[in-house]
C-alpha positions as CSV (number, residue, x, y, z in Angstrom):
1,M,0.0,0.0,-0.3
2,K,1.2,3.4,-0.7
3,I,0.5,6.2,2.0
4,A,1.4,10.0,1.8
5,I,1.7,12.0,4.8
6,I,1.4,15.8,5.1
7,D,1.8,18.0,8.1
8,D,3.8,21.4,7.9
9,E,5.1,20.2,11.4
10,Q,8.0,18.0,11.4
11,D,7.6,16.1,14.9
12,E,3.9,15.5,14.0
13,L,5.2,14.2,10.7
14,D,8.0,12.0,12.1
15,G,5.5,10.6,14.7
16,L,2.7,10.2,12.7
17,S,4.8,8.3,10.4
18,R,6.3,6.0,12.7
19,R,3.0,5.1,14.3
20,V,1.5,4.2,11.1
21,E,4.4,2.1,9.9
22,D,4.4,0.5,13.3
23,Q,0.3,-0.4,13.3
24,F,0.4,-1.4,9.5
25,S,3.2,-3.9,10.7
26,L,0.9,-5.2,13.8
27,L,-2.2,-5.5,11.7
28,G,-0.1,-7.9,8.9
29,Y,0.0,-5.4,6.2
30,S,3.4,-5.6,4.6
31,G,5.0,-4.2,1.9
32,N,3.8,-0.5,2.4
33,E,5.4,2.5,1.3
34,I,5.2,5.8,3.5
35,H,6.4,9.1,1.8
36,C,6.3,12.3,3.6
37,F,5.7,15.8,2.6
38,H,5.9,19.2,4.4
39,S,3.0,20.7,2.6
40,A,0.5,20.6,-0.3
41,E,2.5,22.4,-2.6
42,E,5.5,19.7,-2.2
43,F,3.1,16.8,-2.2
44,F,1.2,17.6,-5.8
45,P,4.1,17.2,-7.7
46,A,5.0,13.7,-6.4
47,W,0.9,12.6,-6.8
48,S,-1.1,11.4,-9.7
49,P,-4.6,10.2,-9.6
50,G,-4.3,6.7,-8.2
51,G,-0.9,7.2,-7.4
52,Y,-1.5,6.6,-3.2
53,D,-3.7,4.7,-1.7
54,L,-3.9,6.2,1.8
55,I,-3.7,9.9,2.4
56,L,-3.3,11.5,5.7
57,M,-3.2,15.3,5.9
58,D,-3.1,18.0,8.3
59,I,-5.9,20.3,7.9
60,Y,-4.1,23.7,9.3
61,M,-1.0,23.6,7.2
62,D,1.1,27.0,5.7
63,G,0.4,27.9,2.2
64,M,-2.5,25.3,0.8
65,P,-4.9,24.6,3.6
66,G,-5.9,21.0,3.8
67,I,-9.0,21.1,2.8
68,E,-8.3,22.8,-0.4
69,A,-5.9,19.9,-1.1
70,A,-8.7,17.6,-0.4
71,R,-11.0,19.0,-2.8
72,R,-7.6,19.2,-5.4
73,I,-7.4,15.2,-4.9
74,R,-11.0,14.3,-5.3
75,K,-11.7,16.0,-8.7
76,Q,-9.5,13.1,-10.0
77,D,-9.4,10.4,-7.5
78,R,-12.7,9.4,-5.6
79,D,-11.0,6.0,-4.2
80,C,-8.2,6.9,-2.3
81,R,-8.7,6.7,1.5
82,L,-8.5,10.4,2.5
83,V,-7.6,10.8,6.1
84,F,-7.5,14.5,8.2
85,S,-5.5,15.1,11.1
86,T,-6.4,18.2,13.2
87,S,-7.1,19.4,16.8
88,S,-10.2,21.1,16.1
89,N,-13.4,19.7,14.4
90,S,-14.3,23.4,13.0
91,F,-13.8,21.9,9.5
92,A,-16.2,18.6,9.8
93,S,-18.8,19.7,7.3
94,E,-15.8,20.6,4.6
95,S,-14.4,17.2,5.4
96,Y,-17.6,15.6,4.7
97,E,-18.1,17.7,1.8
98,V,-14.5,16.2,0.1
99,G,-15.2,12.4,1.2
100,A,-13.0,12.2,4.1
101,D,-12.9,8.7,5.3
102,Y,-11.6,9.4,8.7
103,Y,-11.1,12.2,11.2
104,L,-7.7,11.9,13.7
105,H,-7.5,14.2,16.4
106,K,-4.5,15.5,17.7
107,P,-2.7,14.5,19.9
108,F,-3.1,10.9,18.6
109,T,-2.2,7.8,20.7
110,D,-1.2,4.4,18.8
111,D,-4.5,3.0,19.7
112,D,-6.2,5.9,17.7
113,I,-4.1,4.9,15.1
114,A,-5.1,1.2,15.3
115,N,-8.8,2.1,15.2
116,M,-8.6,4.3,12.2
117,L,-6.8,1.6,10.3
118,R,-9.7,-0.8,11.3
119,K,-12.4,1.4,10.5
120,L,-10.6,2.1,6.9
121,D,-11.6,-1.2,6.7
122,L,-8.3,-2.2,4.7
123,E,-9.2,-5.7,4.2
124,N,-12.0,-5.1,2.0
125,Y,-9.8,-2.2,0.1
126,E,-7.3,-4.9,-0.6
127,L,-9.7,-7.2,-1.9
128,S,-11.3,-4.8,-4.6
129,R,-7.7,-3.2,-5.6
130,S,-7.5,-3.6,-9.5
131,I,-4.8,-2.8,-12.1
132,T,-5.4,-1.3,-15.6
133,L,-3.4,-3.3,-18.4
134,P,-1.4,-1.8,-21.2
135,D,-4.5,-2.5,-23.3
136,G,-7.0,-0.5,-21.1
137,K,-8.5,-3.6,-19.4
138,H,-9.0,-3.6,-15.6
139,I,-8.5,-6.5,-13.6
140,L,-8.9,-7.3,-9.8
141,L,-5.4,-8.3,-8.0
142,R,-6.9,-10.9,-5.9
143,N,-8.8,-12.5,-8.7
144,I,-5.3,-13.5,-10.4
145,I,-4.3,-17.0,-9.7
146,R,-1.0,-17.1,-12.1
147,T,0.2,-15.0,-15.4
148,E,2.4,-16.4,-18.2
149,Y,4.3,-14.5,-20.7
150,H,5.1,-16.1,-24.2
151,N,5.8,-14.3,-27.4
152,H,4.9,-11.0,-26.3
153,V,1.7,-11.8,-24.8
154,V,0.9,-12.3,-21.2
155,T,-1.9,-14.8,-20.2
156,I,-3.3,-14.1,-16.9
157,S,-5.4,-17.4,-15.5
158,T,-8.0,-15.8,-12.9
159,K,-10.2,-17.1,-10.4
160,N,-13.9,-15.5,-12.0
161,N,-13.3,-14.9,-15.7
162,G,-11.0,-17.6,-17.3
163,Q,-7.8,-16.7,-19.2
164,V,-7.4,-12.9,-19.8
165,R,-4.7,-11.9,-22.7
166,T,-2.9,-8.8,-22.9
167,R,-0.2,-7.9,-25.5
168,T,2.8,-6.2,-23.3
169,S,6.5,-7.2,-22.5
170,Q,7.1,-9.3,-19.4
171,A,9.2,-6.3,-17.6
172,E,6.3,-3.6,-18.0
173,F,3.6,-6.1,-16.7
174,Q,5.8,-7.4,-13.8
175,S,6.2,-3.7,-13.1
176,L,2.4,-3.3,-12.6
177,L,2.8,-6.2,-9.8
178,S,5.9,-5.2,-8.1
179,E,4.3,-3.1,-5.0
180,Y,2.3,-6.1,-3.9
181,P,4.3,-8.8,-2.0
182,Y,2.0,-11.5,-2.5
183,F,2.7,-11.7,-6.4
184,C,6.4,-13.6,-7.1
185,C,8.3,-14.5,-10.0
186,C,9.3,-17.9,-9.5
187,S,10.8,-18.8,-13.1
188,K,11.2,-17.1,-16.1
189,G,7.9,-15.6,-17.7
190,I,6.0,-16.6,-14.5
191,I,4.4,-14.6,-11.8
192,L,1.9,-16.5,-9.2
193,N,-0.3,-15.3,-6.5
194,F,0.7,-16.6,-3.1
195,Y,-2.7,-16.0,-1.9
196,E,-3.5,-18.9,-4.5
197,V,-1.4,-21.5,-3.5
198,S,-2.8,-24.4,-2.3
199,A,0.4,-26.5,-1.8
200,R,4.2,-26.5,-2.2
201,D,7.2,-28.6,-2.1
202,K,11.1,-27.5,-2.8
203,S,10.6,-26.9,-6.3
204,M,6.8,-26.6,-7.3
205,F,3.7,-24.9,-6.3
206,T,0.5,-25.9,-6.9
207,M,-2.1,-23.5,-7.4
208,S,-5.7,-23.3,-6.4
209,D,-7.2,-24.1,-10.1
210,G,-4.9,-27.3,-10.1
211,S,-2.3,-25.8,-12.1
212,T,1.5,-26.6,-11.0
213,V,4.5,-24.1,-11.5
214,A,7.8,-24.8,-11.2
215,I,10.3,-22.9,-9.1
216,S,13.5,-22.3,-11.0
217,R,16.7,-23.7,-9.1
218,R,18.3,-20.1,-9.4
219,K,15.5,-18.5,-7.6
220,E,14.8,-21.0,-5.1
221,K,16.1,-19.7,-2.1
222,E,14.3,-16.3,-2.8
223,V,11.1,-17.6,-3.8
224,Q,10.8,-19.8,-0.7
225,E,12.0,-17.1,1.5
226,A,9.7,-14.8,0.1
227,Y,7.0,-17.5,0.6
228,A,7.8,-17.8,4.2
229,V,7.5,-14.0,4.7
230,F,3.8,-14.2,3.3
231,L,2.6,-16.9,5.4
232,F,4.2,-15.3,8.8
233,E,2.3,-11.8,7.8
234,R,-0.8,-13.8,7.0
235,M,-1.0,-15.7,10.4
236,R,0.0,-12.5,12.2
237,K,-2.9,-10.7,10.6
238,E,-5.2,-13.8,11.1
239,M,-4.0,-14.0,15.1
240,R,-4.5,-10.1,15.2
241,E,-8.3,-10.4,13.7
């Protein structure tokens, strides 16, 4: 998950960043990127619609206020989770207007951050995340079982839509999945979704659709370690629930 935190007070920025990172880890959400910005003016050159899954923003900032920045974001991105942090309730109606998902009151504690993450319903958000393929098709990430590249075409095996094909390079397609740690390239031209592994041994995964995927000997250690981390994080998340 890609997260932006915007606050013009360095102490607040550092504290919120640390607490968010800690609570995400405790809840079992791994592979997150947290980017910190000191103002909306600093944030927008790094932003593009869909570029961040979660944006936490102070309402009272020097330069462009948080509400104004949120209006600009919402004009082009209705899907990202937007959270305001403030010590006042005076902007409650405006925050509703821009579709704020949560209101974080300063000073906040670790429990406040944990409650925020639970209220954001990130599990369902994760299940609804999609990517746009080079040909313009949209596909749910968690619907993917495995993918295979051959002759400039990627064939995507899915749980609900059979096989989907898109013309692209393996490198370009792999870059679409690179920020999601549950996808792994285990051999040349093949990427699998760890959530869809039903069995494994040292050299092979069996997938939920019954297909098998060999692990290349060169990548065996790397792949097995990545799968072990995935299982550990998933178990920890389930224990928290």
